[in-house]
C-alpha positions as CSV (number, residue, x, y, z in Angstrom):
1,X,106.1,101.4,96.9
2,X,108.9,99.6,95.1
3,X,110.8,98.8,98.3
4,X,111.4,95.0,98.6
5,X,111.6,95.4,102.5
6,X,108.8,94.6,104.7
7,X,107.4,97.4,106.7
8,X,107.6,96.7,110.5
9,X,105.5,98.3,113.2
10,X,107.0,99.3,116.7
11,X,104.6,99.9,119.3
12,X,105.1,102.2,122.2
13,X,103.4,100.7,125.0
14,X,104.2,100.2,128.7
15,X,102.7,96.8,129.5
16,X,102.5,93.7,127.6
17,X,98.8,94.1,127.6
18,X,99.1,96.5,124.8
19,X,101.1,93.9,122.7
20,X,98.9,93.0,119.4
21,X,100.1,89.5,119.8
22,X,98.8,88.9,123.4
23,X,95.8,90.5,121.9
24,X,95.3,88.6,119.2
25,X,95.8,85.5,121.6
26,X,93.2,86.7,124.0
27,X,90.4,87.7,121.3
28,X,91.3,84.4,119.6
29,X,90.8,82.2,122.6
30,X,87.8,84.2,123.8
31,X,85.8,83.3,120.7
32,X,87.2,79.8,120.8
33,X,88.9,80.0,117.3
34,X,92.1,78.1,116.3
35,X,94.7,79.8,114.3
36,X,93.5,77.7,111.1
37,X,90.1,79.7,111.7
38,X,92.0,83.0,111.8
39,X,94.3,82.1,109.0
40,X,91.2,82.0,106.9
41,X,89.6,84.9,107.9
42,X,93.0,86.9,107.5
43,X,94.8,85.3,104.7
44,X,97.9,85.2,107.1
45,X,99.5,81.8,107.2
46,X,99.4,79.8,111.0
47,X,103.0,79.8,111.2
48,X,102.8,83.7,110.7
49,X,99.9,84.2,113.1
50,X,101.9,81.8,115.7
51,X,105.0,84.1,115.6
52,X,102.9,87.2,116.1
53,X,101.2,85.5,119.2
54,X,104.6,84.6,120.7
55,X,106.1,87.7,119.8
56,X,108.6,86.3,117.7
57,X,107.6,88.6,114.3
58,X,107.4,92.3,114.0
59,X,104.1,93.6,112.6
60,X,103.7,94.9,109.1
61,X,100.6,97.5,108.9
62,X,99.0,95.3,106.4
63,X,99.3,92.4,109.1
64,X,98.0,94.9,111.6
65,X,95.2,95.6,109.5
66,X,94.1,92.3,108.1
67,X,94.0,91.2,111.9
68,X,91.8,93.8,113.1
69,X,89.4,93.3,110.2
70,X,89.5,89.2,110.4
71,X,88.7,89.7,114.3
72,X,86.1,92.6,113.4
73,X,87.4,94.7,116.0
74,X,88.7,98.4,116.3
75,X,92.1,98.7,115.7
76,X,92.5,100.4,118.6
77,X,91.5,97.0,120.7
78,X,94.9,95.3,119.4
79,X,96.9,98.0,121.7
80,X,94.3,98.4,124.4
81,X,94.8,97.1,127.6
82,X,91.2,97.6,128.6
83,X,88.0,95.7,126.9
84,X,85.9,98.3,125.0
85,X,83.3,99.6,127.1
86,X,80.6,100.7,124.5
87,X,82.2,104.2,124.6
88,X,79.7,106.0,122.4
89,X,76.8,105.5,124.8
90,X,78.7,108.0,127.3
91,X,79.1,111.7,127.1
92,X,82.2,113.9,128.3
93,X,84.6,111.4,127.4
94,X,88.4,112.7,126.9
95,X,91.6,111.3,126.4
96,X,95.2,113.1,127.1
97,X,98.2,111.9,125.3
98,X,101.5,113.1,126.8
99,X,104.7,113.5,125.1
100,X,106.1,110.3,123.8
101,X,102.6,108.4,124.3
102,X,100.0,106.8,122.4
103,X,101.0,103.8,119.8
104,X,103.3,104.2,116.9
105,X,103.5,102.6,113.5
106,X,107.1,102.9,111.9
107,X,107.6,101.8,108.6
108,X,110.3,102.6,106.1
109,X,108.6,105.7,104.4
110,X,106.4,107.1,107.2
111,X,105.8,107.0,111.1
112,X,102.3,107.4,112.5
113,X,101.7,108.6,116.1
114,X,98.1,107.8,116.9
115,X,96.9,110.0,120.2
116,X,93.9,109.1,122.1
117,X,94.7,105.2,121.2
118,X,92.4,104.1,124.1
119,X,89.2,105.5,122.8
120,X,87.5,103.2,120.4
121,X,84.9,104.2,117.3
122,X,86.3,107.9,117.5
123,X,84.6,110.2,114.9
124,X,87.7,112.2,114.5
125,X,91.0,110.0,114.2
126,X,94.2,112.5,115.0
127,X,97.4,111.2,113.6
128,X,101.0,112.8,113.8
129,X,103.1,111.7,110.7
130,X,106.5,111.8,110.1
131,X,107.3,111.4,106.3
132,X,110.1,110.0,105.0
133,X,109.1,109.3,101.3
134,X,110.0,111.9,99.2
135,X,108.9,110.5,95.7
136,X,105.5,109.1,94.6
137,X,107.1,105.9,93.6
138,X,108.6,105.7,97.1
139,X,105.2,106.3,98.6
140,X,103.1,103.7,96.3
141,X,99.3,103.8,95.2
142,X,97.6,107.1,96.5
143,X,95.3,106.8,99.7
144,X,91.6,107.3,99.8
145,X,88.7,107.1,102.4
146,X,85.8,108.4,103.4
147,X,85.4,111.6,105.1
148,X,87.3,114.9,105.0
149,X,91.1,115.6,106.0
150,X,92.6,118.5,107.8
151,X,96.5,118.8,107.7
152,X,98.4,121.3,109.5
153,X,102.4,121.1,109.0
154,X,104.3,120.9,112.4
155,X,107.9,120.8,111.0
156,X,109.7,121.1,107.9
157,X,107.9,121.3,104.5
158,X,105.3,118.7,102.6
159,X,104.3,118.2,99.3
160,X,100.6,117.0,99.0
161,X,99.9,115.0,95.7
162,X,96.1,114.5,95.0
163,X,94.5,113.0,92.0
164,X,92.7,116.2,90.9
165,X,94.8,119.0,91.6
166,X,98.4,119.9,91.0
167,X,101.0,119.2,94.1
168,X,100.9,121.6,96.6
169,X,103.7,122.5,98.5
170,X,103.0,123.5,102.3
171,X,105.4,124.9,104.9
172,X,105.6,124.6,108.6
173,X,102.2,126.3,109.9
174,X,100.6,126.1,106.7
175,X,97.5,123.8,106.8
176,X,94.9,122.3,104.1
177,X,91.5,120.7,104.3
178,X,90.4,118.5,101.6
179,X,88.2,115.7,100.7
180,X,89.6,112.5,101.6
181,X,87.6,110.4,99.0
182,X,90.2,111.8,96.5
183,X,93.5,109.9,96.1
184,X,96.2,111.5,98.0
185,X,99.8,111.3,99.1
186,X,102.1,113.4,101.4
187,X,105.5,113.4,100.6
188,X,108.6,115.2,102.6
189,X,109.5,118.2,100.5
190,X,112.6,119.7,103.1
191,X,115.8,118.4,104.5
192,X,115.5,117.0,107.8
193,X,112.6,116.0,110.0
194,X,108.9,116.7,108.0
195,X,105.9,116.1,110.5
196,X,102.3,116.6,109.9
197,X,99.1,116.5,112.2
198,X,96.3,115.0,109.9
199,X,92.7,114.6,111.5
200,X,90.4,112.3,109.4
201,X,86.7,112.4,109.9
202,X,86.1,109.2,108.0
203,X,86.7,106.6,111.3
204,X,89.0,104.1,111.8
205,X,87.4,101.3,110.4
206,X,87.6,103.0,107.1
207,X,91.2,104.4,107.4
208,X,92.2,100.8,108.4
209,X,90.4,99.5,105.1
210,X,92.3,102.1,103.2
211,X,95.6,101.5,104.4
212,X,95.1,97.7,103.8
213,X,94.0,98.1,100.4
214,X,97.2,100.4,99.7
215,X,99.4,97.7,101.3
216,X,98.0,94.9,99.4
217,X,98.4,97.2,96.1
218,X,101.9,97.4,97.0
219,X,102.6,94.0,97.7
220,X,101.4,92.8,94.6
221,X,103.4,95.0,92.8
222,X,106.3,94.0,94.5
223,X,105.8,90.5,93.6
224,X,105.3,91.3,89.9
225,X,108.5,93.1,90.3
226,X,110.3,90.3,91.7
227,X,108.7,87.4,89.5
C-alpha cells in the first residue's frame, strides 16, 4: 500500500472502559509493567504508548495488533468493558449486535466492523468490511491466515484477488468460500458503497497476526519509498 498517511482506528464504544488506551493502562498496571517494558514487548516508543494511554493519539491497526500481541491478550479485551471469564468453559453463550454497535476500525482503504466483540476466543470471526481500495497497489500485500473464509457481498460489487486463481468479480448476493491460507485481497469493484460479510474460521489471534504482518510489510515498503 503506497499510502503516505497513517491509518487511524475509530472505535464505536459507549463508555470510556471500551477505550483501548484505558484498557492498555489497566492491563499494564495489573501486571506491574512499566511503559518501557510494554515498549520492549510491542516495539512502540514510550512516548507513543503514553499518548495512547492518555487518549492523545489515534490508533493504527498496526499499533493495535502490536499492543494485543505484546500484552498477550485477545484483541477484543482492548475494547471490552469486562474482564475475560473463560468463555470456552460455558455452553450456550450468545451475542446480539444491534445496528451501529460493535467496534469499528476505519482506515484509508477499508472499514472493519466486528460484531460480537465482547465474546473472546471465538471459533468463527465475523467481520463486515466496507472496501475503499480499488487497486492492488492501494491494498498492499495479500493477506493470508490459517483456516477458511466465507464471504457474502452485501452491497455493490467486489473483486477478490488470490495468489492461485484469476480475480473473481462478485456482485451483491454472490458468495465465495475459500482457503484463507492462500494469499487474498478484497477490492471495491463498483461505484458507491461496497460491503462484504466475511466469516473466518482461523480465530482472532491468527487474523491479528496476519493483519500485523501486512501492516509491517506496508510500513517497510513506505519507508523504502520515502528514503
